[in-house]
N, C-alpha and C positions, 0 to 999 in steps of 0.2 A: 567767732567769725562774724563780722558784721555784714549788713546787706550790700555795701558798696563793692567788697571783695567778692561777693557771691556773683553780683551783677557782672562784674570784671570777667569772671571766670566763664560766664555765659556769653558774654560779648567776644571774648577770645574764641570760645568754641563756635560761635556763629561765624566769625570771621575764618577760621580754619576750614569751614564748609565752603566758603566763597573763593578763598584763595589759600596759597601756601602762607604760613606764617613764618615771619622772620625769626631769626635766632634769639634775639631778644624776647619777642613774643613768645616763643617756645619755652624760653626760660622763666618768664613771669608766669606763663600758665602752669608750668610744672611746680613753681614755688606755691602758687595760690592754691593748687589742688591738693599739694602736701599738707598745708596749713589746714586746709578743709577737712581732709581725712583724719589729722591729729585731733581737730576740735571735735569731729563727730565721734571718734573713739573716746576721747575724754568724757563726752556726754554720755556715752553708754555705759562706761565704767561707773560714772556718778550715779546713774540711774540704777544700775545693778547693785550697787552698794546700799541702796535704800530699799531693795526688795526684800521682804520677809515672807517665809513659808509658815502658813497657819495649818497645824495638824488637826486631827478630829477633836481634840481636847480644847482647841483654842490657843494653845501655845504658839508663840511667834518665835521663829528661829531665822536669824539673817543667813543669806547665802554666803557660802564660803568659796574660797578660791580652789582650783583644782589641786594646787600644790599643798595647800592645808590638808585636804581630803587624803591626798597620798601619804603624807607624813603620819597621819593618824593610823593607818593600816600597818605600819612597819613597828 
């Protein structure tokens, strides 16, 4: 998500505090927010995929998804 889109989200939020948004503005704000949330989630997933747990012996183990942990128990 680029800075222009984030600035537009902020602009629409400021406008919403001053007056009622039009239907087009509501739709645009909803779309931009959805894009922002998706980009944020993807960034978080990418970050977590690069996290490694280091034990006392110095062994590095990557984080695993919950579904992978559940499958190991069965």
